[in-house]
N, C-alpha and C positions, 0 to 999 in steps of 0.2 A: 326272236332272233332277227338279226339284220339280214336283209336280202343281199346276196352276193351277186356277182355278175360274171358273165362268160365272155370270151373273145367275140362271140357273135353279136354282143350288144354294141360293138363299135365296128365301123367299117375301116378299112385300111386308109381310105381318104380322110376320115375323121382324125385318125391318129397322126397321119402325116401333116395335116393342117395344124394340129396342136403343136407339133414339133417345129414347124415352120414359124409359128407365132412366137415361140420361145426364142428361136434363133434371131428373129427380127428384133425382138425386144433387146437382146444382147447387143446387136449392132447399133440400134438407136441410142442406147445408154452410153456406149463407148465411142460414139461419134459426136461431132459438134452440134450444139443447139444453134439456132440462128444468131443469137448474140455472141456466142463463142466463136462461130465462124467469122463474124465481122471483126472481132478482136484479134483472132489469129491472122487474118488477112492484113490488118493494120500492122501487127508486129513483123510479119514477113516483109511487107512493103518497106518498112523502116530498115530492116536488115539489108535488103537488096539495095536500097538507096545509099547506104554506107559503103557498099562495095562497088559502086559505079566508078569507073576509071576517072581519076581526077577529083574524086570526092574528098573534101577536107575532113576526114574522120580519124580520130586517134584509135590506137589498138584497143584501148580500154572501152571506148564507145562501141566498137565492133564486138568485143567480147561480151559486154553487158547486153547488147542487143541479141546476140546468139543465146545467151543463157536465159534471158527473159522469154524468148520464143520457145525454147526447149522445156523450161519449167512449166509454162502455160500448157504446152502440148501434153506433157505427162499428167498434169493435174486434171486436164479436161477429159482424159480417158475414163475417169470416174472409178477406176478399179485400183488405183495406186494411192498410197500415202507417199508424199515426196518430201524428203529432208534435204535442205540446201546447205552447201558449204559446211559439210560435216568434218570435224577434225578427229583423226585417229592419233595414236601416239607418235606417228611419223609422217603422216600425209594429210592433205585436205582433199576431200571428195566433193566434186561439184554437186551431184545429186545422188543420194542413196534412196533407192526406190523399193517399196515393199507393197505386196498385195494387201489390200484392205478387205473388209468383210465381204463387200460385193464381189471383189476379185476372187476370193476363195469360193464363193457360191458359184460363180460362173466356171471356175476351174473344176469344181466337183461335177458340174454338168457336162464337162468336156469341151466347152467353147474356147477356153484358154488352154493351149496345147503344150506350153512349156512347163517344166517340172519345178523350176525355181520359185521360191517365195520372195527372194531378194534379188534385185538387179542393180548393177552399177551403171551410172550414166555420167559421161564426161563430155565437156564442150571444149574444143580446141580451136582457138581463133588464130589460124595461120593464114598467111597470104598466098599459100600454095598447098598442094595436097599434103596430108599428114604423113610423116616419114615412118619407115619401118622401125626405127629405134623407139619412137613413142608408142607404137602398137605393142612392142615388147614390154615397155614399162606398164602399160595399161593391163596387160595380162597378169603382171605381178600384183597390181592393185586388186584385181579380181580375186586372185588367190588369197590375198590378205584379208578381204572381207568375206571370203568363203562363198562366192557365187560363180556360176558357170555361164552367166549371161551378162555381157557388157554392151551398152549402147554408146557408140562413139559418134558424136555430132560435130560436124565441121562444115564450113561453107563449100570447100573445094574437094571434100572427100579424101580418100586414101591414095597414096602414090602406088604406081605400078599397075599391072594387070596380069591375069592368069595366075601363075605361080611365082611371080616376081614381086620384090619389094614389099610394101605394107599389105597389099591385097593378098599376095602369096603367103605372108606370115599368118594371116587370119585362117587360111586353109590348113596350114601346117599345124597350127595350135589346135584346130578342131580334130585333126587326125592324130590325137594323142595315142601313145602306145597302149594305154589302158582305157577301158570304157569310162571309168570315173574321172579321167583326166581330160576328157574332151571339153573344150570351152567354145562358146560362141561369142566372137567379137563382131558386132553388127554395125557397119558404118552407115550413117545417114548424112546426106549432103543437100545442096540447094535443089537438086532434081527431086529428091524425096519430099522436101518441104513443099514443092510445087504440086506434087501428086496429092499430098494431103489437102492442100488448098482446093484442088480440083475435085475433091470428094472421096479420096481414099481414106484409109483408117490406119492409125499407128499400129494397132494390134494386128491387122492384116499384113502390114509390111514386116513386122517382127516375125510373124509366122512364116512368111514367104522367104525372108532372108535366112532363117534357120533351115528351112527345107532346101534352099539353094546350096548352103554349106554342106548339108548331109549328102546331097546328090551330085555336087560339083556341076550344077546347071545354072542357067540364067532363068530361074523360075519366075522372077519378078515380072517378066513380060506377059505372063499369063494371069496376073492378079487384076481383078476387076472389082469395082465397088459393089458391095452387097446392095440389093434393092432397098434394104432398110436404111441405107446411108444416102444422104442427099447430095447429088453430084452438082458441082458448080461449073460455070463456064471456064474454059481454058484461060490461063493467064497470058496476056500479051507479052 
């Protein structure tokens, strides 16, 4: 007969250390490697350069730069399969994002806190904050592809604040009358891109933005990089 074991064979410290090691592995895998960090910084620098006042850049160049940055960011997380420019019967989706095998493994272990297996990602290249009307359209696209999580990337973010305009609509859409109608539209802008360059993690930000919607708080200010993530110097 094989020898069993009892709880006294392990100390609390041993078990906690094992759990910490698993969590650190998750954060390392979902964060940039050194070459990925360099590539991301290059893509972000290019995007910022195109938005400098007086820069001679076309809307297409700015849009392509934003999509290149976002696609690289999603793929580098290591837990997603990313499908670009997907055509439905009536729309074109910038990025359709699906948890891959590694993503499901980490989800089963509880490190990925959202329930959805499919996310919708859109990039909006506007020269000002994204308007409330487009947030409404994005929510319709999310319903069409049957997902409750939408990542909305733009350089200048969403219009409004509090419960007004586009920001306000994301809160109202979350507060659906029924539990199964609550949706998360999570905006990402240049400040989020900079946080990621400085060592934060896309998955951390997704989790924090979802928690902020649930609690109507500014939870992002409490988010700090995990020790398993390599923090970079601040961007000038």
